[in-house]
SETORDREN-732449 format. One record per residue (C-alpha): x, y, z. Coordinates in steps of 0.001 Angstrom, whole numbers, always signed. Example, Ala and Ser with C-alpha at 12.3 -4.5 7.8 and 13.67 -1.06 7.14 Angstrom:
<rs>
((+12300,-4500,+7800))
((+13670,-1060,+7140))
</rs>
This chain:
<rs>
((-12196,-1671,+1202))
((-12327,+1671,+2970))
((-9532,+4177,+2615))
((-9091,+7101,+5015))
((-6534,+9751,+4195))
((-4460,+12151,+6241))
((-1961,+14484,+4816))
((+987,+16540,+6122))
((+3092,+18458,+3571))
((+4602,+15854,+1180))
((+3441,+12906,+3276))
((+126,+11099,+2721))
((-1067,+8381,+5155))
((-3710,+6001,+3870))
((-5470,+3908,+6479))
((-6940,+836,+4913))
((-9655,-1517,+6176))
((-11163,-4592,+4619))
((-9790,-6773,+1815))
((-7392,-5828,-973))
((-8535,-8076,-3754))
((-9670,-7993,-7373))
((-12769,-6020,-6454))
((-10958,-3378,-4439))
((-7541,-3194,-6079))
((-8518,-791,-8899))
((-9721,+1781,-6333))
((-6503,+1316,-4343))
((-4263,+1828,-7448))
((-6280,+4898,-8461))
((-5851,+6329,-4962))
((-2128,+5715,-4853))
((-1538,+7233,-8294))
((-3699,+10246,-7467))
((-1798,+10855,-4250))
((+1564,+10574,-5989))
((+618,+13598,-8038))
((+1092,+15847,-5014))
((+2863,+13720,-2331))
((+6305,+12307,-2484))
((+5834,+9778,+332))
((+2797,+7576,+865))
((+2332,+5282,+3864))
((-251,+2498,+3705))
((-1437,+1408,+7103))
((-2506,-2244,+6980))
((-3662,-2646,+10590))
((-7281,-3376,+9541))
((-6555,-5316,+6370))
((-7462,-8956,+6725))
((-6635,-10284,+3215))
((-4550,-9445,+183))
((-4983,-11351,-3106))
((-2639,-11587,-6083))
((-4477,-8608,-7575))
((-3760,-6677,-4443))
((-80,-7630,-4578))
((+51,-6455,-8136))
((-1329,-3059,-7128))
((+1202,-2735,-4317))
((+4022,-3462,-6793))
((+2578,-992,-9343))
((+2297,+1637,-6647))
((+5836,+916,-5459))
((+7233,+1312,-9028))
((+5148,+4494,-9660))
((+6496,+6059,-6476))
((+10082,+5251,-7378))
((+9586,+6716,-10899))
((+8533,+9983,-9260))
((+11498,+9934,-6846))
((+9096,+9137,-3975))
((+8319,+6234,-1757))
((+5456,+3880,-904))
((+5731,+2330,+2538))
((+3602,-280,+4282))
((+3142,-299,+8010))
((+1217,-2063,+10824))
((+760,-5210,+8690))
((-1353,-7985,+10210))
((+190,-11443,+10683))
((-1956,-12989,+7882))
((-999,-10309,+5363))
((+2642,-10438,+6376))
((+2622,-14168,+5738))
((+1411,-13602,+2184))
((+4110,-10931,+1647))
((+6773,-13236,+2989))
((+5720,-16322,+1100))
((+5468,-14486,-2208))
((+8783,-12583,-1833))
((+7037,-9217,-1783))
((+8422,-8540,+1671))
((+11857,-8328,+118))
((+10719,-5857,-2625))
((+8295,-3511,-873))
((+9258,-937,+1756))
((+7871,-2282,+4984))
((+8138,-289,+8182))
((+8597,-2610,+11155))
((+7527,-1421,+14549))
</rs>
């Protein structure tokens, strides 16, 4: 997984590409937690993410909870159809903050 970051004041945008799975989820969690040290709002752009495993779902939930604990937010946007299907079928679409276009 590749992660590209842009930042504006308290807002961090992370543009993701590749797969969010057991191999890449530790890096994703580390990045989210690191960004929450200085940003109150993190947006994850999923436009180039083809796959999310259960390990990836766990990281998204951990990031979501960490953001809430710091009075911040973690938002997902531009989610591909395949990834959205996983989020819907697991119930994560009802828990995570998803920005719909």
